[in-house]
C-alpha positions in Angstrom: -52.8 45.3 113.0 -51.5 44.9 109.5 -52.4 41.7 107.6 -50.0 38.8 107.8 -47.6 39.3 104.8 -46.9 35.6 104.4 -48.5 34.2 101.2 -51.0 31.4 101.6 -48.5 28.8 100.3 -46.1 29.7 103.1 -48.9 29.5 105.7 -49.9 26.1 104.4 -46.4 24.9 104.7 -46.2 26.2 108.3 -49.5 24.5 109.2 -48.0 21.1 108.0 -44.8 21.7 109.8 -45.9 22.3 113.4 -46.3 26.0 112.8 -42.8 26.5 111.3 -41.5 27.8 108.0 -38.1 28.8 106.6 -37.3 32.5 106.1 -36.0 31.5 102.7 -39.4 30.0 101.8 -41.1 33.3 102.6 -38.4 35.2 100.6 -38.8 32.9 97.6 -42.6 33.5 97.8 -42.0 37.2 97.4 -41.9 38.5 101.0 -39.3 41.3 101.3 -37.0 41.7 104.2 -38.8 44.8 105.3 -42.2 43.2 105.1 -40.9 40.3 107.2 -39.4 42.6 109.8 -42.7 44.5 110.0 -44.6 41.2 110.5 -42.3 40.3 113.4 -42.7 43.7 115.0 -46.5 43.5 114.7 -46.6 40.0 116.2 -47.9 38.4 113.0 -44.9 36.1 112.9 -42.1 35.1 115.3 -38.5 34.8 114.1 -37.2 32.0 116.2 -33.8 32.0 114.5 -32.3 33.8 111.5 -33.6 30.9 109.4 -36.8 29.8 111.0 -40.2 31.5 111.4 -43.0 30.4 113.8 -46.7 31.3 113.5 -48.0 32.8 116.7 -50.5 30.7 118.7 -49.2 27.3 117.5 -48.5 24.9 120.3 -45.0 24.7 121.6 -44.4 20.9 121.5 -41.4 18.6 121.5 -41.9 17.9 117.8 -41.9 21.7 117.1 -38.7 22.0 119.1 -37.0 19.2 117.1 -38.2 20.5 113.7 -36.9 24.0 114.6 -33.5 22.6 115.3 -33.5 20.5 112.0 -34.6 23.5 109.9 -32.1 25.8 111.6 -29.2 23.4 110.9 -29.7 23.4 107.1 -32.4 22.3 104.5 -30.6 18.9 104.2 -30.5 18.1 107.9 -32.3 15.2 109.7 -33.1 14.2 113.3 -30.8 11.4 114.3 -29.4 9.5 117.3 -31.3 9.7 120.6 -33.8 12.2 119.1 -34.7 9.8 116.2 -35.0 6.9 118.7 -37.5 8.9 120.7 -39.5 10.0 117.6 -39.6 6.4 116.3 -41.0 5.4 119.7 -38.1 3.3 121.1 -38.6 2.8 124.9 -36.1 4.5 127.3 -35.2 7.3 124.8 -36.9 10.5 126.1 -37.1 13.6 123.9 -34.4 15.7 125.5 -31.3 17.3 123.8 -31.9 17.4 120.0 -29.4 15.6 117.8 -29.2 16.5 114.1 -27.2 15.1 111.2 -26.3 16.4 107.8 -23.9 15.7 105.0 -20.4 17.0 105.6 -19.5 20.1 103.4 -23.2 21.0 102.8 -22.8 24.2 104.7 -20.7 25.7 107.4 -23.7 27.0 109.3 -23.8 26.2 113.0 -26.8 25.9 115.3 -27.2 26.5 119.0 -30.4 24.4 119.1 -28.9 20.9 118.6 -25.9 18.7 118.8 -24.8 18.7 115.2 -23.3 15.6 113.5 -21.7 15.7 110.1 -21.3 12.5 108.0 -19.5 11.8 104.8 -22.5 10.3 103.0 -26.2 10.5 103.8 -28.1 8.8 100.9 -31.7 9.8 100.2 -32.9 6.2 100.8 -31.5 6.4 104.3 -33.8 9.2 105.4 -37.5 9.9 105.5 -40.1 12.2 107.1 -42.0 11.3 110.2 -44.7 13.6 111.6 -43.4 16.3 109.3 -39.9 16.0 110.7 -37.0 15.0 108.4 -35.4 12.0 110.2 -33.0 9.1 109.6 -34.7 5.8 108.7 -34.6 3.0 111.3 -31.8 1.2 109.5 -29.6 4.2 109.7 -30.6 4.7 113.4 -29.6 1.1 114.1 -26.1 1.9 112.9 -25.9 5.1 115.0 -27.0 3.3 118.1 -24.6 0.5 117.5 -21.9 3.2 117.4 -22.9 5.1 120.5 -24.6 2.7 122.9 -23.6 -0.4 124.8 -24.2 -3.4 122.4 -27.0 -4.9 124.6 -28.9 -1.6 124.6 -28.4 -1.2 120.9 -29.7 -4.8 120.3 -32.8 -4.1 122.3 -33.5 -1.0 120.2 -33.1 -3.0 117.0 -35.3 -5.8 118.3 -38.0 -3.2 119.1 -37.9 -1.7 115.6 -37.8 -5.2 114.0 -40.8 -6.3 116.1 -42.8 -3.2 114.9 -41.7 -3.8 111.2 -39.9 -0.5 111.1 -37.0 -2.6 109.7 -36.3 -6.2 108.8 -33.3 -8.5 108.2 -33.5 -7.8 104.5 -33.6 -4.0 104.9 -30.7 -4.1 107.3 -28.7 -6.2 104.8 -29.3 -3.7 102.0 -28.3 -0.9 104.3 -25.1 -2.6 105.4 -24.2 -3.1 101.8 -24.8 0.6 101.2 -22.4 1.7 104.0 -19.8 -1.0 104.0 -16.8 1.2 104.4 -13.9 -0.1 106.5 -13.8 1.5 109.9 -17.3 3.0 109.9 -18.4 3.4 113.6 -21.0 0.8 114.6 -20.8 -1.3 111.5 -19.0 -4.2 113.1 -21.5 -4.3 116.0 -24.5 -4.0 113.5 -23.1 -6.9 111.3 -22.6 -9.1 114.4 -26.1 -8.3 115.6 -27.6 -9.1 112.2 -25.6 -12.3 111.7 -26.7 -13.5 115.1 -30.4 -13.0 114.3 -30.5 -13.9 110.5 -32.9 -12.5 108.0 -35.8 -14.6 109.2 -35.5 -13.6 112.9 -38.8 -13.1 114.7 -38.4 -10.9 117.8 -40.5 -11.6 120.9 -44.1 -10.6 120.5 -45.1 -7.1 121.3 -47.9 -6.2 123.8 -50.0 -5.3 120.7 -49.5 -8.7 119.1 -50.2 -10.5 122.4 -53.4 -8.5 122.8 -54.5 -9.5 119.2 -53.8 -13.1 120.0 -55.9 -12.9 123.1 -58.7 -11.2 121.3 -59.1 -14.0 118.6 -58.6 -16.7 121.3 -61.4 -15.3 123.4 -63.6 -15.2 120.3 -62.9 -18.9 119.6 -61.2 -18.1 116.3 -58.4 -20.4 115.1 -54.9 -19.4 116.1 -52.8 -17.5 113.5 -49.1 -17.6 112.9 -47.2 -14.5 113.8 -44.6 -12.6 111.6 -44.8 -14.9 108.5 -43.0 -14.3 105.2 -45.6 -14.3 102.5 -46.1 -13.9 98.8 -47.0 -15.5 95.6 -44.4 -16.6 93.1 -42.0 -14.2 94.8 -41.5 -13.0 98.3 -43.6 -9.9 99.1 -43.1 -9.3 102.8 -43.4 -10.4 106.3 -47.0 -10.0 107.6 -48.2 -9.6 111.1 -50.6 -12.6 111.2 -51.4 -15.4 108.8 -54.1 -18.1 109.0 -52.7 -21.7 108.9 -55.6 -23.1 106.9 -56.8 -20.3 104.6 -55.1 -17.6 102.5 -56.0 -15.0 105.1 -53.7 -12.3 106.4 -54.2 -9.7 109.2 -52.2 -6.5 109.3 -52.3 -4.3 112.4 -51.7 -0.7 111.3 -50.2 1.8 113.8 -51.0 5.4 112.7 -47.8 6.7 114.3 -45.5 4.5 112.2 -47.3 4.8 108.9 -47.5 8.5 108.4 -44.5 9.1 106.1 -45.6 9.3 102.5 -43.0 6.8 101.4 -44.1 4.3 104.0 -47.8 4.7 103.0 -46.9 4.1 99.4 -44.8 1.0 100.4 -47.6 -0.4 102.5 -50.2 0.0 99.7 -47.9 -1.7 97.2 -47.1 -4.5 99.6 -50.8 -5.2 100.5 -51.8 -5.0 96.8 -49.1 -7.5 95.9 -50.4 -9.9 98.6 -54.0 -9.5 97.3 -52.8 -10.2 93.8 -51.1 -13.3 95.1 -54.6 -14.6 96.2 -54.6 -13.5 99.9 -57.6 -12.0 101.7 -56.0 -9.1 103.7 -57.7 -7.7 106.7 -56.4 -4.3 108.0 -57.2 -3.4 111.6 -55.9 -0.5 113.6 -54.1 -0.5 116.9 -57.1 1.4 118.4 -59.5 -1.4 117.3 -57.3 -4.1 118.8 -57.1 -2.4 122.2 -60.5 -0.7 122.5 -62.9 -2.2 119.9 -62.0 -6.0 119.8 -65.5 -6.9 118.6 -64.9 -5.0 115.4 -61.6 -7.0 114.9 -63.4 -10.3 115.4 -66.2 -9.3 113.0 -63.8 -8.3 110.2 -61.9 -11.6 110.6 -65.0 -13.7 110.6 -66.2 -11.9 107.4 -62.9 -12.5 105.8 -62.9 -16.2 106.7 -66.3 -16.6 105.1 -65.0 -14.8 102.0 -62.0 -17.1 101.9 -64.2 -20.2 102.3 -66.4 -19.2 99.3 -63.4 -18.3 97.1 -60.8 -20.8 98.2 -59.3 -22.6 95.2 -59.5 -26.4 95.3 -55.8 -26.8 95.0 -54.9 -24.2 97.6 -52.8 -25.3 100.6 -51.0 -23.4 103.3 -47.4 -24.6 102.9 -44.7 -25.5 102.7 -42.8 -22.7 102.6 -43.2 -19.2 101.7 -41.1 -18.3 98.7 -37.8 -16.7 99.5 -37.0 -15.0 96.2 -36.9 -11.3 96.7 -37.9 -9.2 93.7 -34.9 -7.6 92.1 
């Protein structure tokens, strides 16, 4: 069998993308049409569509199916609607028919792999990458669900994303300002939902938060406040748990919802700002909370001792957390 003609750079891209790469990527890397046809005949590559290649032996997963449809639609396409809801982990949205969106006029190409939606504007800040799949951000998804679902079901989905800090009142307000065009589907419902809740809304506790509360209660640790706006001279963000007597914050990190590069950068900046403001920040994982609670307790106890040693004499826990959002 002839060697695989795909350059290492293309293979590396495919390995990061669930075994998929664009034909155009291979052509740009110097692979000729004849070399590509030869690779397909020899079984060294599979041409899933005229645009998408698949490396043989890679698992056929739901995520691979979604990414194939996104890549086939156009380079500027993103998972949206029910598909995005499933990928973001919203309950009752199974990964079934793939829905893809792209900016209107980008290309006339059709795809048989997805329900294709074209929109007038799709700003870069309204999209991201999750598990290597280009996808609309939760704020954009909230608008799409408000346009396509019964209001109560859309509200439940927004509450779920709000509870898991995929979005917030402030991020929804910024998004609404971006898309405030008369007659845009779903905008009226989304505005009403946001006005009803307000920027400081705290959704009902998730099972994960309830589990964390139970873990520290069983260990005899002081109760912590849930979903608290925090910062120094300016507002930094809403944190998962904050001690009522010490400058101690606990953040529960879910690997699934912190994989996008932009989200990791935002998390690091937010936590650094909290530490600069004088807070002791403890990061624990979802796995630790559910399966290794002793580690969680030990980390919090160590942080409380550190706070006690370093607590400024004039520090106090309230009143309020500053509301000024950095410009």
